[in-house]
N, C-alpha and C positions, 0 to 999 in steps of 0.2 A: 822534598823527599816528602814522600807518602807516609804516615803513620799510623799508629793502631787509631789513635785519637781523631784523626781526621778522616779514616773509614766509617768511624762510629758515628762523624758528625753526618757524612752522607748518608748514612743508613737511617739516621734519626728526619734528617730534614733533606728530601730531595731536592729542593732549590738551591742548596750549596753546591751540587755535582755541575751546575750549568757553568761552562767552563774551563772544566778541568782539560788537562792536553791529554789527549788519547794514548801518546807514548808512554806516558807515566803511565797509566794502568796497563799499556802492553808490557811494557817492565818487570809489572807485579805480578801478573800472572804466567812472565817467565821464572822471578822467581820464587814463587810459591803457584806451584801447578793445581794444587789440590786443595787450594782455595777457593771454594764454590762461589761465594760474593764478592772474589775479586772478577772472574768469569761474567756475572751478572753488570757489574761496573761498566767494566770494558764496554759489552754486549751495546748496554745504551747510552754509553758516552760518543758511539760511534753513529746512534741512531740520533742523540740530540734531541731526545723528550723526556722532559722532565717527568710528564705526568704517565708517560708508559713507566717509566722507572719507579715511581710511588706504586703503581698496580703490581709489578713484580716486588716489588719488597714485600706487600700484602700476602704472597703467594708463599705457601711453605715447601720451603728447598727440595722436598724429596719427592715433590708431585710434580715427575719430569713432563705430565701432559699438560697439566696447566703452566708451567715454566715454558713449556715451545708454544701454546696459546698466545701466551705474550710476547714472545721473541719474534716469534712470525706470526701474527695473526691473521685468520682467513674472514673473510667477509660472508657472512651470514644470509643467505638467498631467502628472503620473506613470501612465501608462498601468498600471492595478489588473491582474496578473494573478492569474487566478481558478486556485484550486488544486482539480485534477480526483482525485476520490475515488478511494484506492487499494484498487484489486478483490480480496480475496484469493486464493491460489491454490488454495484449494479449490473456490471458485465458479467461478473463471475454468477450471477443469480442468471440472466439471459444465458450464459453458456451451458449452463444444466436447464434450460428450459422451465425453471422457476417462474413463476409472475406473482410480483407482490401487491398483497391484496391492501386496498387503503385501508387506514385506521378505520372505525367506528366510532362517529361520532355525534351520531343521530340518537337523542335519548329514546330509549325505551318506552317512558310514558307518553312521549310528544308521539311514537309511532303508534298508538293504543287511543290515542285523541283524547288521555287523560291531561287534564291543567294541575301543573304541581305547581303551589307559590314557592318564590324562592326567597322571600322574606322568612326570615330564622326566628321563631316564636322568644320573646325575651325572656330571659330566666328568671323565675319567682326569686324575690329577694325573700329569705326567712331570716327570722329575728333568730340570733342567736340564743340558745340557752344558758340559760344564769347554774351556778354552780348547784342549786339545791335542786333544778330541775334536772341536770344530767347526776347528780346521785339517786334521784326516784326512778330514773328510767333505768338505772342499773340494780336499782332494788327490786322492780316489779320484773326487771328479766329474771334474776334470779330467784325470784318467788315462783315466778311461771314456769323456768326450769326444774325446781324443787318441786313443785305439784306434780310436773309430768313424771319423772321420777318416781316419785308416790305412787301416782296412779297406773303406771308402768308396774311396780312391783308389786301393787296391792294384787291386779290383776293377774298377774302370773301366780299370786298364792292361791287364787280365789280357784284358776285352773288347775292348779295341782290338786288342791283338796278336791275339786269336782271330781276329778280322776281317780284319787285316792276313795272317795266314795264310792262311786258306781265299782271298783273295784271289790270294793268291802262286802257290797250288796249282793254282789255277782258270787262271791263264798260263803256269803251267808244263806242264800240260797239254796246254792249246793251242799253247804252242811245239815241244813232243814231238809232237804230231799233225801238225803244221804242216811238220816235220821230214821224218817219215815219207810224207807225202804227196807231197813237195818232190822231184821226180827231179835236176833240177838244185841248182847250188852256192846256199846263199844270201848274198846279197853278205855282205863283213864289216863294211861299217855297218849293215845292217838287222839282222843277227844281233846284233851288240854291243849294239844298242840295247834289243832283244827281252829279251837276258840282262839287261843293266842294270835295266830295269824291273821284274825279278823280284826282283835280289839286291840292289837299292840301300838295301833295307831290313835294317838289325841283320846285315849281313854274312850273308845267308841265305846255306846251303848244305845240298844235298843229292844221294844220292846219283842221282838222276835229272838233275839238272844235272850231273853229270859224265857221263853215258852221251849227253848231249845235247855236250858239249864232245868228248867221243870220236869221237862219228857227223861230225861237223863235220870230223874231223883236227885236232882243237885238242887233240893227246894231252896235252900239258904241262901247259893250264890244267886239264886233267882230273885230271890225277897230282895237281894242287895241291889239287883240291877233297877227293879220296880221302884223302890225308895229312891234310886238317883232321876227316874225317868219323872218321878213326882215333883224332886225339886226343880226340874226342866222345865216338866210343863204345869204349873200349879194350876191350872184349868181346869186338869184332868187328874185333881186330887183322889177323886171318890173311886174314880175307876179303879186308879194305879192300889188304894186303900183296898181296896172289895179283893183283887187279885192276890194281895198280900197276907189278908185276912184268910183266904183259901187254901193259900200254901201254908201258912203256922198251922192249920187245922192237920194237913199232911204231915207235918211234923209231931205234932203230938198222939198220931194214933203208933 
């Protein structure tokens, strides 16, 4: 008699299914026609294939396509791929009409008639630097680098100062020419603006600027410039002293 435990054992271990009388399964399917596993077991018992039973039990019962493939397997016809013969590279080159050039093994210098020794020069053995020498090299390198930076910065400043001096000289000449050509007195605001545009950088002073102040009747400012020039150029003290004396006489008049 087939019990529930018996069917459960068959489903868990398909090897126990071997030797079961097919008539018992036939009666099981007749008594329980809607018991789907019973029909599976009956069909497998008729085939007497335990491995097929294991594959059948792994399938989802509702998948009728898989079930049909398990019950009535169809051998698949595998497509046989024909291996194409491998054509050697030399035959391929000949078929394409390409001639293979021999590798160039001749030495260029030999063709030119130049003899080159194949002996490599021995590497010179250099004595290892001591820690003191290494530190000295580092210090010297840093000093050289610092000197280069300072030199570059100094040159840039000199070029900038030279450009400012040229610009100031040009402005001074234009201002002096304008004063000589101008018969009327230049307004105070215009004159101060022109002079400041020349002298605002580095307190620039010159004899020409002092003369400009003197022509405008600004003797006191001209005297101040001559005094600065006298301090900057001690060798011309006598010359600037005479200029200052003449301007002081103009102030006393």
